[in-house]
N, CA, C and O atoms as a MOPAC input file, in Angstrom:
PM7 MOZYME 1SCF
protein

 N     76.60500 1   116.78600 1    85.54100 1
 C     75.67400 1   117.36100 1    86.49000 1
 C     75.40200 1   116.33200 1    87.59800 1
 O     75.10800 1   115.17100 1    87.31500 1
 N     75.50200 1   116.76200 1    88.83500 1
 C     75.25300 1   115.89000 1    89.97200 1
 C     73.75000 1   115.64800 1    90.10300 1
 O     72.94400 1   116.57100 1    89.99200 1
 N     73.39600 1   114.39400 1    90.34000 1
 C     71.99000 1   114.04400 1    90.52000 1
 C     71.54500 1   114.47600 1    91.91100 1
 O     72.14600 1   114.09100 1    92.91300 1
 N     70.49500 1   115.27500 1    91.96100 1
 C     69.91100 1   115.75800 1    93.21500 1
 C     68.49100 1   115.20700 1    93.32200 1
 O     67.59300 1   115.70900 1    92.64500 1
 N     68.26500 1   114.19300 1    94.14900 1
 C     66.94400 1   113.56900 1    94.22100 1
 C     65.83100 1   114.49300 1    94.69600 1
 O     64.65900 1   114.23300 1    94.42300 1
 N     66.17400 1   115.56300 1    95.39800 1
 C     65.15600 1   116.49900 1    95.87300 1
 C     64.69600 1   117.44800 1    94.76500 1
 O     63.65900 1   118.09800 1    94.89300 1
 N     65.46000 1   117.52700 1    93.69000 1
 C     65.15900 1   118.44700 1    92.59500 1
 C     64.37000 1   117.75400 1    91.49300 1
 O     64.80900 1   116.75100 1    90.93000 1
 N     63.21200 1   118.30000 1    91.19900 1
 C     62.37800 1   117.75700 1    90.13400 1
 C     63.09800 1   117.86000 1    88.78300 1
 O     62.99400 1   116.95600 1    87.95400 1
 N     63.82300 1   118.95300 1    88.56200 1
 C     64.56100 1   119.13000 1    87.29900 1
 C     65.64500 1   118.05800 1    87.15200 1
 O     65.86200 1   117.53900 1    86.05800 1
 N     66.31800 1   117.73300 1    88.24600 1
 C     67.35200 1   116.70800 1    88.20700 1
 C     66.74700 1   115.33600 1    87.93800 1
 O     67.31400 1   114.54100 1    87.18900 1
 N     65.59600 1   115.05800 1    88.54600 1
 C     64.93200 1   113.77100 1    88.31100 1
 C     64.46300 1   113.65600 1    86.86300 1
 O     64.54100 1   112.57800 1    86.27400 1
 N     63.97600 1   114.75700 1    86.28100 1
 C     63.57500 1   114.75000 1    84.86200 1
 C     64.78700 1   114.56100 1    83.96200 1
 O     64.72000 1   113.84800 1    82.96100 1
 N     65.88900 1   115.19700 1    84.31900 1
 C     67.11800 1   115.08400 1    83.53800 1
 C     67.61800 1   113.64200 1    83.50900 1
 O     68.00000 1   113.13600 1    82.45400 1
 N     67.61500 1   112.98500 1    84.65700 1
 C     68.04600 1   111.58300 1    84.71200 1
 C     67.12100 1   110.69500 1    83.89600 1
 O     67.58200 1   109.82300 1    83.15900 1
 N     65.83100 1   110.91000 1    84.02300 1
 C     64.87500 1   110.11300 1    83.26100 1
 C     65.10800 1   110.27500 1    81.75900 1
 O     65.12400 1   109.29500 1    81.01500 1
 N     65.28700 1   111.51100 1    81.32700 1
 C     65.52000 1   111.78600 1    79.90800 1
 C     66.82100 1   111.15000 1    79.42500 1
 O     66.86200 1   110.56800 1    78.34100 1
 N     67.88000 1   111.25800 1    80.22300 1
 C     69.17200 1   110.67500 1    79.83900 1
 C     69.08500 1   109.15400 1    79.74300 1
 O     69.65700 1   108.55500 1    78.83200 1
 N     68.37100 1   108.53000 1    80.67900 1
 C     68.20100 1   107.07100 1    80.64200 1
 C     67.46900 1   106.63600 1    79.38100 1
 O     67.90000 1   105.71100 1    78.69200 1
 N     66.37100 1   107.29900 1    79.08700 1
 C     65.57300 1   106.93800 1    77.91400 1
 C     66.39100 1   107.12400 1    76.64700 1
 O     66.35900 1   106.27400 1    75.75800 1
 N     67.12200 1   108.22500 1    76.55600 1
 C     67.93800 1   108.49200 1    75.37500 1
 C     69.01100 1   107.41400 1    75.19100 1
 O     69.21500 1   106.92900 1    74.07800 1
 N     69.69000 1   107.04000 1    76.26700 1
 C     70.72600 1   106.00600 1    76.20000 1
 C     70.13900 1   104.66100 1    75.77800 1
 O     70.68000 1   103.98800 1    74.90000 1
 N     69.03700 1   104.27700 1    76.40400 1
 C     68.46000 1   102.96200 1    76.12300 1
 C     67.84000 1   102.89700 1    74.72600 1
 O     67.95600 1   101.87500 1    74.05000 1
 N     67.19100 1   103.96200 1    74.29300 1
 C     66.64800 1   103.96900 1    72.93000 1
 C     67.77700 1   103.89400 1    71.91100 1
 O     67.61000 1   103.29900 1    70.84600 1
 N     68.91800 1   104.48800 1    72.22100 1
 C     70.09300 1   104.38400 1    71.35200 1
 C     70.62500 1   102.96200 1    71.26300 1
 O     71.30400 1   102.61100 1    70.29800 1
 N     70.32000 1   102.14300 1    72.26300 1
 C     70.72700 1   100.73300 1    72.27000 1
 C     69.63600 1    99.81500 1    71.73100 1
 O     69.76600 1    98.59300 1    71.80500 1
 N     68.56200 1   100.38800 1    71.18900 1
 C     67.51400 1    99.57600 1    70.56900 1
 C     66.35400 1    99.21600 1    71.47500 1
 O     65.52000 1    98.39400 1    71.09600 1
 N     66.27100 1    99.80500 1    72.65900 1
 C     65.16800 1    99.53600 1    73.57900 1
 C     63.96500 1   100.39700 1    73.21700 1
 O     64.11500 1   101.52400 1    72.74300 1
 N     62.77700 1    99.85700 1    73.44300 1
 C     61.53600 1   100.60200 1    73.22900 1
 C     60.65200 1   100.47400 1    74.46500 1
 O     60.70700 1    99.46400 1    75.16700 1
 N     59.84100 1   101.48900 1    74.73300 1
 C     58.94700 1   101.40500 1    75.89600 1
 C     57.89400 1   100.31300 1    75.70400 1
 O     57.38000 1   100.12000 1    74.60300 1
 N     57.58400 1    99.60600 1    76.78000 1
 C     56.53000 1    98.59400 1    76.74900 1
 C     55.58200 1    98.84700 1    77.90900 1
 O     55.93200 1    99.51400 1    78.88300 1
 N     54.38900 1    98.31000 1    77.78900 1
 C     53.43800 1    98.37600 1    78.89000 1
 C     53.65500 1    97.16200 1    79.77200 1
 O     53.58800 1    96.02900 1    79.29500 1
 N     53.90900 1    97.38200 1    81.02600 1
 C     54.10500 1    96.29900 1    81.98000 1
 C     52.96600 1    96.35400 1    82.98000 1
 O     52.88900 1    97.26800 1    83.80000 1
 N     52.08400 1    95.37100 1    82.90500 1
 C     50.93700 1    95.34800 1    83.80800 1
 C     51.40400 1    95.26900 1    85.26000 1
 O     52.30900 1    94.50300 1    85.59300 1
 N     50.78500 1    96.05700 1    86.10300 1
 C     51.10300 1    96.03400 1    87.52200 1
 C     52.14100 1    97.06100 1    87.94100 1
 O     52.48300 1    97.14200 1    89.12100 1
 N     52.64900 1    97.84500 1    87.00000 1
 C     53.61400 1    98.88500 1    87.34100 1
 C     53.28100 1   100.16900 1    86.60800 1
 O     52.79400 1   100.14600 1    85.47700 1
 N     53.55000 1   101.28600 1    87.26300 1
 C     53.32800 1   102.57900 1    86.62900 1
 C     54.62100 1   103.12900 1    86.05000 1
 O     54.59400 1   104.09600 1    85.28900 1
 N     55.75500 1   102.52700 1    86.40000 1
 C     57.02200 1   103.06600 1    85.93600 1
 C     57.28500 1   102.72100 1    84.47500 1
 O     56.71800 1   101.77200 1    83.93500 1
 N     58.14000 1   103.49700 1    83.85600 1
 C     58.51100 1   103.27600 1    82.46200 1
 C     59.42200 1   102.05600 1    82.37800 1
 O     60.45100 1   101.98600 1    83.04900 1
 N     59.02900 1   101.10400 1    81.54800 1
 C     59.82600 1    99.90100 1    81.32700 1
 C     60.23400 1    99.89600 1    79.86100 1
 O     59.39000 1   100.00400 1    78.97100 1
 N     61.52700 1    99.77100 1    79.61700 1
 C     62.04500 1    99.69400 1    78.25400 1
 C     62.54000 1    98.27900 1    78.01700 1
 O     63.13600 1    97.66500 1    78.90300 1
 N     62.29300 1    97.76000 1    76.81400 1
 C     62.64300 1    96.36700 1    76.53300 1
 C     63.24500 1    96.22700 1    75.13600 1
 O     63.03200 1    97.05300 1    74.24800 1
 N     63.99900 1    95.15400 1    74.98400 1
 C     64.60100 1    94.81200 1    73.69400 1
 C     64.69100 1    93.30000 1    73.62000 1
 O     65.06300 1    92.65100 1    74.59700 1
 N     64.35400 1    92.73400 1    72.47100 1
 C     64.47000 1    91.29100 1    72.28700 1
 C     65.93200 1    90.91500 1    72.06500 1
 O     66.68800 1    91.66200 1    71.44400 1
 N     66.31200 1    89.76700 1    72.57200 1
 C     67.66700 1    89.27500 1    72.39200 1
 C     67.87000 1    88.87600 1    70.94000 1
 O     67.01100 1    88.23300 1    70.33800 1
 N     69.01100 1    89.26100 1    70.38400 1
 C     69.29600 1    88.89400 1    68.99700 1
 C     69.77500 1    87.45000 1    68.90900 1
 O     69.63800 1    86.82300 1    67.85900 1
 N     70.33500 1    86.90900 1    69.99300 1
 C     70.85500 1    85.54600 1    69.97900 1
 C     69.80000 1    84.50300 1    70.31000 1
 O     69.74300 1    83.44600 1    69.68100 1
 N     68.97000 1    84.79900 1    71.29100 1
 C     68.03000 1    83.80100 1    71.77100 1
 C     66.58600 1    84.24600 1    71.54100 1
 O     66.13100 1    85.20600 1    72.16300 1
 N     65.87400 1    83.57100 1    70.66700 1
 C     64.48200 1    83.94400 1    70.45800 1
 C     63.66600 1    83.70400 1    71.72900 1
 O     63.85900 1    82.71000 1    72.43000 1
 N     62.76500 1    84.62100 1    72.00500 1
 C     61.91700 1    84.48900 1    73.18100 1
 C     62.50000 1    85.07500 1    74.44500 1
 O     61.85600 1    85.04000 1    75.49300 1
 N     63.72400 1    85.62200 1    74.37300 1
 C     64.33100 1    86.26300 1    75.53100 1
 C     64.26700 1    87.77100 1    75.32900 1
 O     64.64200 1    88.28800 1    74.27700 1
 N     63.78800 1    88.46000 1    76.34600 1
 C     63.64400 1    89.90700 1    76.28100 1
 C     64.43000 1    90.53200 1    77.43700 1
 O     64.33000 1    90.08700 1    78.58000 1
 N     65.20700 1    91.56200 1    77.12500 1
 C     65.96000 1    92.29800 1    78.12900 1
 C     65.10300 1    93.50300 1    78.51500 1
 O     64.59400 1    94.21500 1    77.65000 1
 N     64.94900 1    93.72300 1    79.82400 1
 C     64.11000 1    94.82000 1    80.30500 1
 C     64.87600 1    95.69600 1    81.28500 1
 O     65.71600 1    95.22700 1    82.05300 1
 N     64.55300 1    96.99500 1    81.23100 1
 C     65.09400 1    97.94600 1    82.19100 1
 C     63.91400 1    98.64800 1    82.84700 1
 O     63.13100 1    99.33200 1    82.18800 1
 N     63.80600 1    98.46600 1    84.14800 1
 C     62.78500 1    99.14300 1    84.94700 1
 C     63.42700 1   100.43800 1    85.44000 1
 O     64.26300 1   100.42200 1    86.34400 1
 N     63.02600 1   101.56300 1    84.83500 1
 C     63.73700 1   102.83200 1    85.00000 1
 C     63.40800 1   103.59100 1    86.27100 1
 O     64.13000 1   104.52700 1    86.61300 1
 N     62.37100 1   103.23900 1    86.97300 1
 C     61.85000 1   103.97100 1    88.13600 1
 C     61.36900 1   105.36000 1    87.73800 1
 O     61.27100 1   106.25500 1    88.57800 1
 N     61.06900 1   105.53600 1    86.45200 1
 C     60.58800 1   106.81600 1    85.93600 1
 C     59.07000 1   106.78300 1    85.79500 1
 O     58.51200 1   105.88400 1    85.16600 1
 N     58.41300 1   107.77500 1    86.38800 1
 C     56.96200 1   107.90400 1    86.30500 1
 C     56.65700 1   109.31900 1    85.83500 1
 O     57.11800 1   110.29300 1    86.43000 1
 N     55.88400 1   109.42500 1    84.77100 1
 C     55.49300 1   110.72900 1    84.22300 1
 C     56.69600 1   111.61000 1    83.89700 1
 O     56.67400 1   112.81200 1    84.16300 1
 N     57.73200 1   111.02800 1    83.33000 1
 C     58.87000 1   111.80300 1    82.85000 1
 C     59.93500 1   112.15100 1    83.86400 1
 O     60.88100 1   112.86500 1    83.53000 1
 N     59.81600 1   111.67100 1    85.09700 1
 C     60.89500 1   111.88200 1    86.06700 1
 C     61.02100 1   110.67000 1    86.96600 1
 O     60.03400 1   110.00700 1    87.28300 1
 N     62.25800 1   110.38800 1    87.37600 1
 C     62.48000 1   109.23000 1    88.25200 1
 C     61.88200 1   109.51200 1    89.62200 1
 O     61.72100 1   110.66500 1    90.02200 1
 N     61.55800 1   108.44700 1    90.32700 1
 C     60.97000 1   108.59900 1    91.65100 1
 C     61.96100 1   109.23300 1    92.61400 1
 O     63.16500 1   109.27300 1    92.36300 1
 N     61.42600 1   109.72200 1    93.70900 1
 C     62.28200 1   110.33800 1    94.71500 1
 C     63.16800 1   109.29400 1    95.37500 1
 O     62.92700 1   108.09200 1    95.26200 1
 N     64.17900 1   109.76300 1    96.05600 1
 C     65.16800 1   108.89800 1    96.69000 1
 C     64.51100 1   107.95900 1    97.70200 1
 O     63.55000 1   108.31500 1    98.38500 1
 N     65.06200 1   106.75500 1    97.77100 1
 C     64.62400 1   105.80200 1    98.77800 1
 C     63.43200 1   104.95200 1    98.38900 1
 O     63.08800 1   104.02100 1    99.11700 1
 N     62.78900 1   105.23800 1    97.26600 1
 C     61.61200 1   104.45300 1    96.90900 1
 C     61.96500 1   103.19800 1    96.12800 1
 O     61.32300 1   102.16400 1    96.30800 1
 N     62.97000 1   103.26500 1    95.26600 1
 C     63.41400 1   102.08500 1    94.53200 1
 C     64.67200 1   102.41300 1    93.74200 1
 O     65.19200 1   103.52500 1    93.83000 1
 N     65.15800 1   101.45400 1    92.97600 1
 C     66.35600 1   101.62400 1    92.16400 1
 C     66.04100 1   101.20800 1    90.73500 1
 O     64.96800 1   100.67500 1    90.45200 1
 N     66.98200 1   101.45600 1    89.84600 1
 C     66.83200 1   101.05100 1    88.44700 1
 C     67.22400 1    99.57600 1    88.37500 1
 O     68.24500 1    99.17600 1    88.93500 1
 N     66.42000 1    98.77100 1    87.69400 1
 C     66.66600 1    97.32500 1    87.61600 1
 C     66.83100 1    96.89700 1    86.16100 1
 O     66.14600 1    97.39400 1    85.26700 1
 N     67.75200 1    95.96500 1    85.94700 1
 C     68.01300 1    95.39700 1    84.62500 1
 C     67.86000 1    93.89000 1    84.74100 1
 O     68.48800 1    93.25700 1    85.59000 1
 N     67.01400 1    93.31300 1    83.87500 1
 C     66.78800 1    91.86400 1    83.93800 1
 C     66.42500 1    91.34100 1    82.55900 1
 O     66.26300 1    92.11100 1    81.61200 1
 N     66.30100 1    90.03600 1    82.45800 1
 C     65.82100 1    89.42400 1    81.22000 1
 C     64.74800 1    88.40300 1    81.58200 1
 O     64.76900 1    87.80000 1    82.65600 1
 N     63.82400 1    88.23000 1    80.66500 1
 C     62.73900 1    87.27200 1    80.87200 1
 C     62.64000 1    86.37300 1    79.65500 1
 O     62.97800 1    86.76300 1    78.53800 1
 N     62.17000 1    85.16900 1    79.89800 1
 C     61.90800 1    84.20200 1    78.83300 1
 C     60.41600 1    84.23800 1    78.56200 1
 O     59.61100 1    83.98300 1    79.45800 1
 N     60.04400 1    84.55000 1    77.33500 1
 C     58.64000 1    84.61600 1    76.94100 1
 C     58.29700 1    83.34800 1    76.17700 1
 O     58.83900 1    83.09400 1    75.10200 1
 N     57.38800 1    82.54900 1    76.74300 1
 C     56.98200 1    81.33000 1    76.05100 1
 C     55.55000 1    80.98700 1    76.41800 1
 O     55.16200 1    81.03000 1    77.58500 1
 N     54.78100 1    80.65100 1    75.41300 1
 C     53.39200 1    80.22300 1    75.58000 1
 C     52.57900 1    81.20800 1    76.41200 1
 O     51.78700 1    80.80900 1    77.26500 1
 N     52.78500 1    82.50800 1    76.15300 1
 C     52.02300 1    83.53300 1    76.84900 1
 C     52.44000 1    83.75800 1    78.29300 1
 O     51.79200 1    84.52200 1    79.00900 1
 N     53.49900 1    83.11600 1    78.72800 1
 C     53.98700 1    83.26600 1    80.10600 1
 C     55.35300 1    83.93500 1    80.09700 1
 O     56.08500 1    83.88100 1    79.10900 1
 N     55.67400 1    84.55600 1    81.20200 1
 C     56.99200 1    85.15500 1    81.38100 1
 C     57.67800 1    84.48800 1    82.56600 1
 O     57.07600 1    84.29500 1    83.62200 1
 N     58.93600 1    84.14200 1    82.37300 1
 C     59.73000 1    83.58900 1    83.47200 1
 C     61.02500 1    84.38300 1    83.55800 1
 O     61.66900 1    84.64800 1    82.54300 1
 N     61.39700 1    84.75700 1    84.75900 1
 C     62.66500 1    85.45100 1    84.94400 1
 C     63.81100 1    84.58600 1    84.46400 1
 O     63.83900 1    83.38300 1    84.72400 1
 N     64.74600 1    85.18700 1    83.77200 1
 C     65.85600 1    84.43200 1    83.20400 1
 C     67.17000 1    84.81500 1    83.88800 1
 O     67.84600 1    83.95000 1    84.44600 1
 N     67.52800 1    86.05600 1    83.85500 1
 C     68.72600 1    86.56400 1    84.52300 1
 C     68.41600 1    87.95600 1    85.05900 1
 O     67.50500 1    88.62600 1    84.57200 1
 N     69.18300 1    88.39300 1    86.07100 1
 C     69.04100 1    89.75900 1    86.55200 1
 C     70.40300 1    90.27700 1    86.96100 1
 O     71.30300 1    89.51100 1    87.30500 1
 N     70.53500 1    91.57000 1    86.91800 1
 C     71.76000 1    92.23600 1    87.31000 1
 C     71.54900 1    92.93300 1    88.64900 1
 O     70.41800 1    93.09500 1    89.10700 1
 N     72.63900 1    93.33800 1    89.26200 1
 C     72.57800 1    94.11200 1    90.49700 1
 C     71.87500 1    95.43300 1    90.21500 1
 O     72.07700 1    96.03600 1    89.16100 1
 N     71.05400 1    95.87900 1    91.14900 1
 C     70.32100 1    97.12000 1    90.94000 1
 C     71.28100 1    98.29400 1    90.79300 1
 O     72.41900 1    98.25200 1    91.25900 1
 N     70.79600 1    99.33900 1    90.13700 1
 C     71.58300 1   100.55500 1    89.93700 1
 C     70.99500 1   101.62600 1    90.85300 1
 O     69.87600 1   102.09200 1    90.63700 1
 N     71.75200 1   102.00900 1    91.86900 1
 C     71.30100 1   103.07400 1    92.75400 1
 C     71.49800 1   104.42700 1    92.08300 1
 O     72.45200 1   104.62900 1    91.33100 1
 N     70.59500 1   105.33600 1    92.36100 1
 C     70.63600 1   106.65300 1    91.71800 1
 C     71.42200 1   107.63000 1    92.59800 1
 O     70.83500 1   108.47100 1    93.27900 1
 N     72.73000 1   107.51300 1    92.57800 1
 C     73.60900 1   108.40300 1    93.33600 1
 C     74.76600 1   108.83200 1    92.44200 1
 O     75.21200 1   108.07200 1    91.58100 1
 N     75.25100 1   110.05900 1    92.65200 1
 C     76.39500 1   110.55100 1    91.89900 1
 C     75.96900 1   111.40600 1    90.72400 1
 O     74.89900 1   112.01500 1    90.72800 1
 N     76.81500 1   111.43800 1    89.73400 1
 C     76.55800 1   112.21600 1    88.51600 1
 C     75.53000 1   111.50900 1    87.64400 1
 O     75.46600 1   110.28000 1    87.60800 1
 N     74.72700 1   112.30300 1    86.94200 1
 C     73.71300 1   111.73600 1    86.04000 1
 C     74.38900 1   110.85100 1    84.99600 1
 O     73.92100 1   109.74700 1    84.71700 1
 N     75.48500 1   111.33300 1    84.42200 1
 C     76.18000 1   110.55300 1    83.38700 1
 C     76.72300 1   109.24000 1    83.96000 1
 O     76.73400 1   108.22200 1    83.26700 1
 N     77.17300 1   109.25600 1    85.21400 1
 C     77.68700 1   108.02900 1    85.83900 1
 C     76.56600 1   107.02100 1    86.07400 1
 O     76.76900 1   105.81700 1    85.91200 1
 N     75.39800 1   107.50300 1    86.45000 1
 C     74.24800 1   106.61200 1    86.65200 1
 C     73.88300 1   105.95500 1    85.32900 1
 O     73.65700 1   104.74600 1    85.26900 1
 N     73.82500 1   106.75300 1    84.27200 1
 C     73.48200 1   106.22900 1    82.94300 1
 C     74.54400 1   105.23100 1    82.47700 1
 O     74.20700 1   104.21300 1    81.87300 1
 N     75.81400 1   105.51000 1    82.74800 1
 C     76.88400 1   104.58000 1    82.38400 1
 C     76.76100 1   103.25900 1    83.14000 1
 O     77.00700 1   102.19600 1    82.57100 1
 N     76.38300 1   103.32000 1    84.41500 1
 C     76.21000 1   102.08600 1    85.19000 1
 C     75.06100 1   101.24800 1    84.63700 1
 O     75.14800 1   100.02100 1    84.59400 1
 N     73.98900 1   101.90800 1    84.21600 1
 C     72.87200 1   101.17300 1    83.59700 1
 C     73.36100 1   100.51500 1    82.31000 1
 O     73.06900 1    99.34500 1    82.06300 1
 N     74.09900 1   101.25500 1    81.49400 1
 C     74.64900 1   100.69500 1    80.26000 1
 C     75.56300 1    99.51900 1    80.52000 1
 O     75.54100 1    98.53600 1    79.77800 1
 N     76.37500 1    99.60900 1    81.57600 1
 C     77.27200 1    98.50500 1    81.92200 1
 C     76.48400 1    97.27600 1    82.35800 1
 O     76.85500 1    96.15400 1    82.01400 1
 N     75.40200 1    97.46900 1    83.11300 1
 C     74.56400 1    96.34100 1    83.54300 1
 C     73.90100 1    95.68300 1    82.32900 1
 O     73.80400 1    94.45800 1    82.26100 1
 N     73.44900 1    96.49800 1    81.37700 1
 C     72.83200 1    95.95100 1    80.16000 1
 C     73.87300 1    95.12700 1    79.39000 1
 O     73.58800 1    94.01000 1    78.95900 1
 N     75.07100 1    95.67800 1    79.22200 1
 C     76.12500 1    94.95700 1    78.50000 1
 C     76.49200 1    93.65600 1    79.20000 1
 O     76.69700 1    92.63500 1    78.54500 1
 N     76.57700 1    93.68600 1    80.51700 1
 C     76.88700 1    92.48800 1    81.28400 1
 C     75.79700 1    91.42500 1    81.11000 1
 O     76.09500 1    90.24100 1    80.95500 1
 N     74.55700 1    91.85100 1    81.13700 1
 C     73.43800 1    90.91700 1    80.97100 1
 C     73.45400 1    90.29600 1    79.57500 1
 O     73.19300 1    89.10300 1    79.42200 1
 N     73.75800 1    91.09700 1    78.56600 1
 C     73.83500 1    90.57300 1    77.20100 1
 C     74.93800 1    89.51800 1    77.11500 1
 O     74.76900 1    88.49600 1    76.44900 1
 N     76.06500 1    89.76200 1    77.78500 1
 C     77.14700 1    88.77100 1    77.81700 1
 C     76.72000 1    87.47300 1    78.48100 1
 O     77.06900 1    86.38700 1    78.01800 1
 N     75.95600 1    87.58900 1    79.57800 1
 C     75.46000 1    86.39000 1    80.25600 1
 C     74.50200 1    85.61000 1    79.35900 1
 O     74.52800 1    84.37900 1    79.33500 1
 N     73.66400 1    86.32700 1    78.62900 1
 C     72.71100 1    85.66600 1    77.74600 1
 C     73.44600 1    84.92000 1    76.64000 1
 O     73.06700 1    83.80800 1    76.27300 1
 N     74.49600 1    85.53500 1    76.11400 1
 C     75.26100 1    84.88600 1    75.03900 1
 C     75.88300 1    83.57300 1    75.48900 1
 O     76.03700 1    82.64800 1    74.69200 1
 N     76.23900 1    83.49500 1    76.75900 1
 C     76.89500 1    82.27800 1    77.24700 1
 C     75.93300 1    81.35900 1    78.00300 1
 O     76.37300 1    80.44700 1    78.70200 1
 N     74.63400 1    81.59000 1    77.87000 1
 C     73.64600 1    80.78400 1    78.59900 1
 C     73.64300 1    79.34200 1    78.08800 1
 O     73.68600 1    79.11000 1    76.88000 1
 N     73.59100 1    78.38000 1    79.00300 1
 C     73.57400 1    76.97200 1    78.58900 1
 C     72.22000 1    76.57200 1    78.00900 1
 O     71.19100 1    77.17100 1    78.32100 1
 N     72.24400 1    75.55100 1    77.16100 1
 C     71.02900 1    75.02200 1    76.54400 1
 C     70.78400 1    73.60100 1    77.03000 1
 O     71.71200 1    72.90200 1    77.43700 1
 N     69.52600 1    73.18500 1    76.98300 1
 C     69.14500 1    71.82800 1    77.36400 1
 C     69.74200 1    70.84200 1    76.35300 1
 O     69.66800 1    71.06800 1    75.14500 1
 N     70.32400 1    69.76800 1    76.84000 1
 C     70.94000 1    68.78100 1    75.94900 1
 C     69.89700 1    67.97700 1    75.18300 1
 O     70.21600 1    67.38600 1    74.15100 1
 N     68.65100 1    67.94200 1    75.66900 1
 C     67.60200 1    67.16200 1    74.99700 1
 C     66.87100 1    67.97500 1    73.92600 1
 O     66.74700 1    67.54000 1    72.78100 1
 N     66.39000 1    69.16000 1    74.31100 1
 C     65.52500 1    69.90100 1    73.38900 1
 C     66.12600 1    71.21600 1    72.90800 1
 O     65.56800 1    71.85000 1    72.01300 1
 N     67.24300 1    71.63600 1    73.47600 1
 C     67.90500 1    72.86000 1    73.03800 1
 C     67.35700 1    74.14100 1    73.65200 1
 O     67.84700 1    75.22600 1    73.33800 1
 N     66.35700 1    74.04400 1    74.51600 1
 C     65.79500 1    75.23400 1    75.15900 1
 C     66.78400 1    75.78400 1    76.17900 1
 O     67.71800 1    75.09300 1    76.58600 1
 N     66.57700 1    77.01300 1    76.58200 1
 C     67.43900 1    77.62900 1    77.57800 1
 C     67.32200 1    76.94000 1    78.92300 1
 O     66.24600 1    76.49100 1    79.31600 1
 N     68.42300 1    76.86600 1    79.61000 1
 C     68.42000 1    76.35200 1    80.97300 1
 C     68.20300 1    77.53700 1    81.90700 1
 O     68.92900 1    78.52900 1    81.83600 1
 N     67.21400 1    77.43600 1    82.77400 1
 C     66.90600 1    78.47100 1    83.74500 1
 C     67.43400 1    78.04300 1    85.10400 1
 O     67.69600 1    76.86400 1    85.34300 1
 N     67.58500 1    79.02900 1    85.99600 1
 C     68.09200 1    78.73300 1    87.32700 1
 C     66.96600 1    78.83400 1    88.33800 1
 O     66.25300 1    79.83600 1    88.38600 1
 N     66.80700 1    77.79300 1    89.14700 1
 C     65.77400 1    77.80100 1    90.18400 1
 C     66.22000 1    78.66900 1    91.35000 1
 O     67.36900 1    79.10800 1    91.40000 1
 N     65.32300 1    78.91300 1    92.27500 1
 C     65.68000 1    79.69100 1    93.46300 1
 C     66.75700 1    79.00300 1    94.27900 1
 O     67.52400 1    79.65700 1    94.98600 1
 N     66.81600 1    77.68700 1    94.18100 1
 C     67.82900 1    76.91600 1    94.89800 1
 C     69.17800 1    76.91800 1    94.17200 1
 O     70.15200 1    76.34900 1    94.66500 1
 N     69.23100 1    77.56500 1    92.99100 1
 C     70.47900 1    77.63700 1    92.25000 1
 C     70.72200 1    76.49200 1    91.29900 1
 O     71.80200 1    76.40400 1    90.71600 1
 N     69.75800 1    75.61300 1    91.12300 1
 C     69.89000 1    74.47800 1    90.21100 1
 C     69.35700 1    74.85700 1    88.83300 1
 O     68.40200 1    75.62500 1    88.72000 1
 N     69.97700 1    74.31700 1    87.79000 1
 C     69.52200 1    74.57700 1    86.42900 1
 C     68.42400 1    73.60000 1    86.02100 1
 O     68.46300 1    72.42000 1    86.37200 1
 N     67.44100 1    74.10900 1    85.27200 1
 C     66.38600 1    73.25600 1    84.73500 1
 C     66.01600 1    73.74400 1    83.35000 1
 O     66.28700 1    74.89300 1    83.00300 1
 N     65.39800 1    72.88000 1    82.55500 1
 C     65.04400 1    73.17300 1    81.16800 1
 C     63.92700 1    74.21800 1    81.14700 1
 O     62.90900 1    74.05200 1    81.81900 1
 N     64.11600 1    75.28800 1    80.38200 1
 C     63.10000 1    76.33100 1    80.25600 1
 C     61.84500 1    75.85900 1    79.55300 1
 O     60.77800 1    76.44200 1    79.74700 1
 N     61.94700 1    74.81000 1    78.73500 1
 C     60.78700 1    74.25000 1    78.05000 1
 C     60.12700 1    73.15000 1    78.88700 1
 O     59.10300 1    72.58400 1    78.50400 1
 N     60.73300 1    72.86700 1    80.02400 1
 C     60.22400 1    71.83100 1    80.93200 1
 C     60.05400 1    70.48800 1    80.24300 1
 O     59.01900 1    69.83600 1    80.38200 1
 N     61.08500 1    70.07200 1    79.49200 1
 C     61.00400 1    68.80000 1    78.78200 1
 C     61.17600 1    67.61000 1    79.73200 1
 O     60.74400 1    66.50000 1    79.42300 1
 N     61.80000 1    67.84200 1    80.87500 1
 C     61.99100 1    66.83000 1    81.91900 1
 C     62.73300 1    65.58000 1    81.48100 1
 O     62.50100 1    64.50100 1    82.02400 1
 N     63.60300 1    65.70900 1    80.52400 1
 C     64.38300 1    64.54800 1    80.09400 1
 C     65.79300 1    64.64800 1    80.57500 1
 O     66.60000 1    63.75700 1    80.30800 1

């Protein structure tokens, strides 16, 4: 079925398909302060404290209308009550067939999981190495050694 952003039924269909796909991959809905959209998350099996999140752009059971935003896939490092961005994937635009959109989200999730598996660790304390805005790696535990 072709995704039609002007159709409420099509937006509900995409939202339902996304949730079904992600729940099948072990994701569960979480409350994300500061956003009204549905956010699904799953903890990384390899790295404790790393959570993979999908921002679905779905509000009240249907994705937002065209042009307002895209579906985002990212991971965060949860430590000491704080969240730090860890990795992110290219956004998923909602164009084409519903099944193709869902497949692209699945591909972004799989790609992110692969990146997490190959993430470097700090040589001093073993914590994850994060990337600064300047592109430099630094210790996620901020050991500074």
